[in-house]
N, C-alpha and C positions, 0 to 999 in steps of 0.2 A: 476461390483462389484466383489470383491474378498473375499473369506472366509479365506484368509491367516491371521494368527494371528501375529500381530506385537508387538514385545517386546519393551518396553520403553528403550531407550538408554541414558545413563548418561555419559557425558563427564566432567571430573573433573580435573582442573588444579589449583594448589595453589602455591603461592610463586615463580612465574616465574619472573626472572629479564628481563625486557623488553629492556632497554637500559640505560647505565650509562651516566650521564651528567658530564663533567669535573667539578671538584670542589664540586660536590654534593656527599653525601653518597649513595652508591649503596643499595637501599632498594628494596626488592622484591615487585612487584605489586601483589595485590591479584586479581586473576581472578575468577569470580563467577562460581559456578557450573551451567552447562548448561544441561537441560533435554530436549531431543528430544521426542516429544509426541509419544506414542504408543497406543495400545488399552487399554481402561480402563476395570474395572471388568465387567460391564454390557455388553460391546461389546464382550469381550472374551467369556462370558457364552452364548451369543446369537450365536456366531460363532461355539461353540462346541456342541450345540444341533442341531441334524439334522432335521430341520423343513421340508425339502423335504420328508423325510421318514415318519415323524409323520403325515403330511397331506395326503400323499398317503395311508398310512396304515389305517387311520381313514375313508377315503372315500371307500377304497376297502373292508374293513370289513363290512360296511353297505350293500354291494352288496351280501354278502354271506348269502343267505336265504335258509337254509336246516334244516329239522327236525332231521336229523341224527347227533349225537354228534361226531362220528368218522370222518364223511365226513367234518364236520365243522372244527374240529381240524386239519385235513390234509390241508384243504384250507387255514386256518390261518397260518400254517407253510410255505406254498408256498408263501403267501403274505409276511411273514417275510423275507424269502430268497430273494424275488424280491426287497423289500425295502432295505435290507442290501447291495445287489449288487449295487443298484442305489446310495446308500449313498457312497459306495467306489468310484464309477465312478465320481459322482459329486464332492465329496471332493478332489479326486485326481486332477481333472481338475482345481478346484477353488483355491487350495492351492499351485499349481505349481509355483515355483519361476522362473520368466522369465530369470533371470541372470544365474542360475545354472541348470535349468531344473529339479530340484528335488522338490517333493511335501513335505508337512509336515506330515510325516507318523504318528508321535504321535497324531496329531490333527485328523487324519482319524480314528485311533484306538479308541481315546476318543469318537468320534462321534458314533462309533459302540457300545461301552459300554453304552453310554448315551441312545441309542435306546433300547438296551436290558433291561436296568434298567427301562426305561419308560414302556416297555411291562410288566415287573414284577410289576410295581406300579399300572397299570390299572387293572391287574388281569383278572380272568375269569368272564364272558364268552367272553369278548372282546379280550382277549389275550390268546394265547395257553400256556402261562406260568402261572401255577396256584400253588401258595404256599399252604402248609397245612393250615387249618383253624386257628390254634393257632398262626401261623406266618404270617398271612395276613398283619399285620402292617409293616413287615420288608421290603417289596418292596417299598412302598411309603417313608418310612424312609430312605432307602438307596438312593433312587433317590433324595430326599431332601438334604441329606448330600453331595452327589456327586455334585449336582449343586451349593451348597453354597461354598464348599471347593475347587473344581477343578480349578477355575480361579486363585486361589492363588498359586496352585502347578504348573500348566502349563501356562507359560507366553508367549509362542511363541518363534520364532527364530529371 
């Protein structure tokens, strides 16, 4: 399986003269638009959210059982760092284009931003990122808007 995001390719040719027949008027033949399927909206959003980091983070956080708030916050930041590094590694390998040997760097960056927004959305005490009480709605709202709009902005390569 690849996490490489495939942009839909549209090949359009109109009014192409195929071949003129002696005695007939040369009329252009209409060639229909051909769309080669790429990833749809749902597939793109699934590929841009780092499920490997979300699953690992959720499981690892459950293991952090300490009464000290500062030790817990430090442990959560270490887990965030490990999950971010794992996301970069996995996304680099899974978006690598076999023809060019280049990964989809925008998709990797988007996955990292998605992970950080997810951490902001879940908030304290599960996340080390805590918004002020009056702005607690901003994290989930940002994650919601990011997930809804992003597949329309980044369509792949």
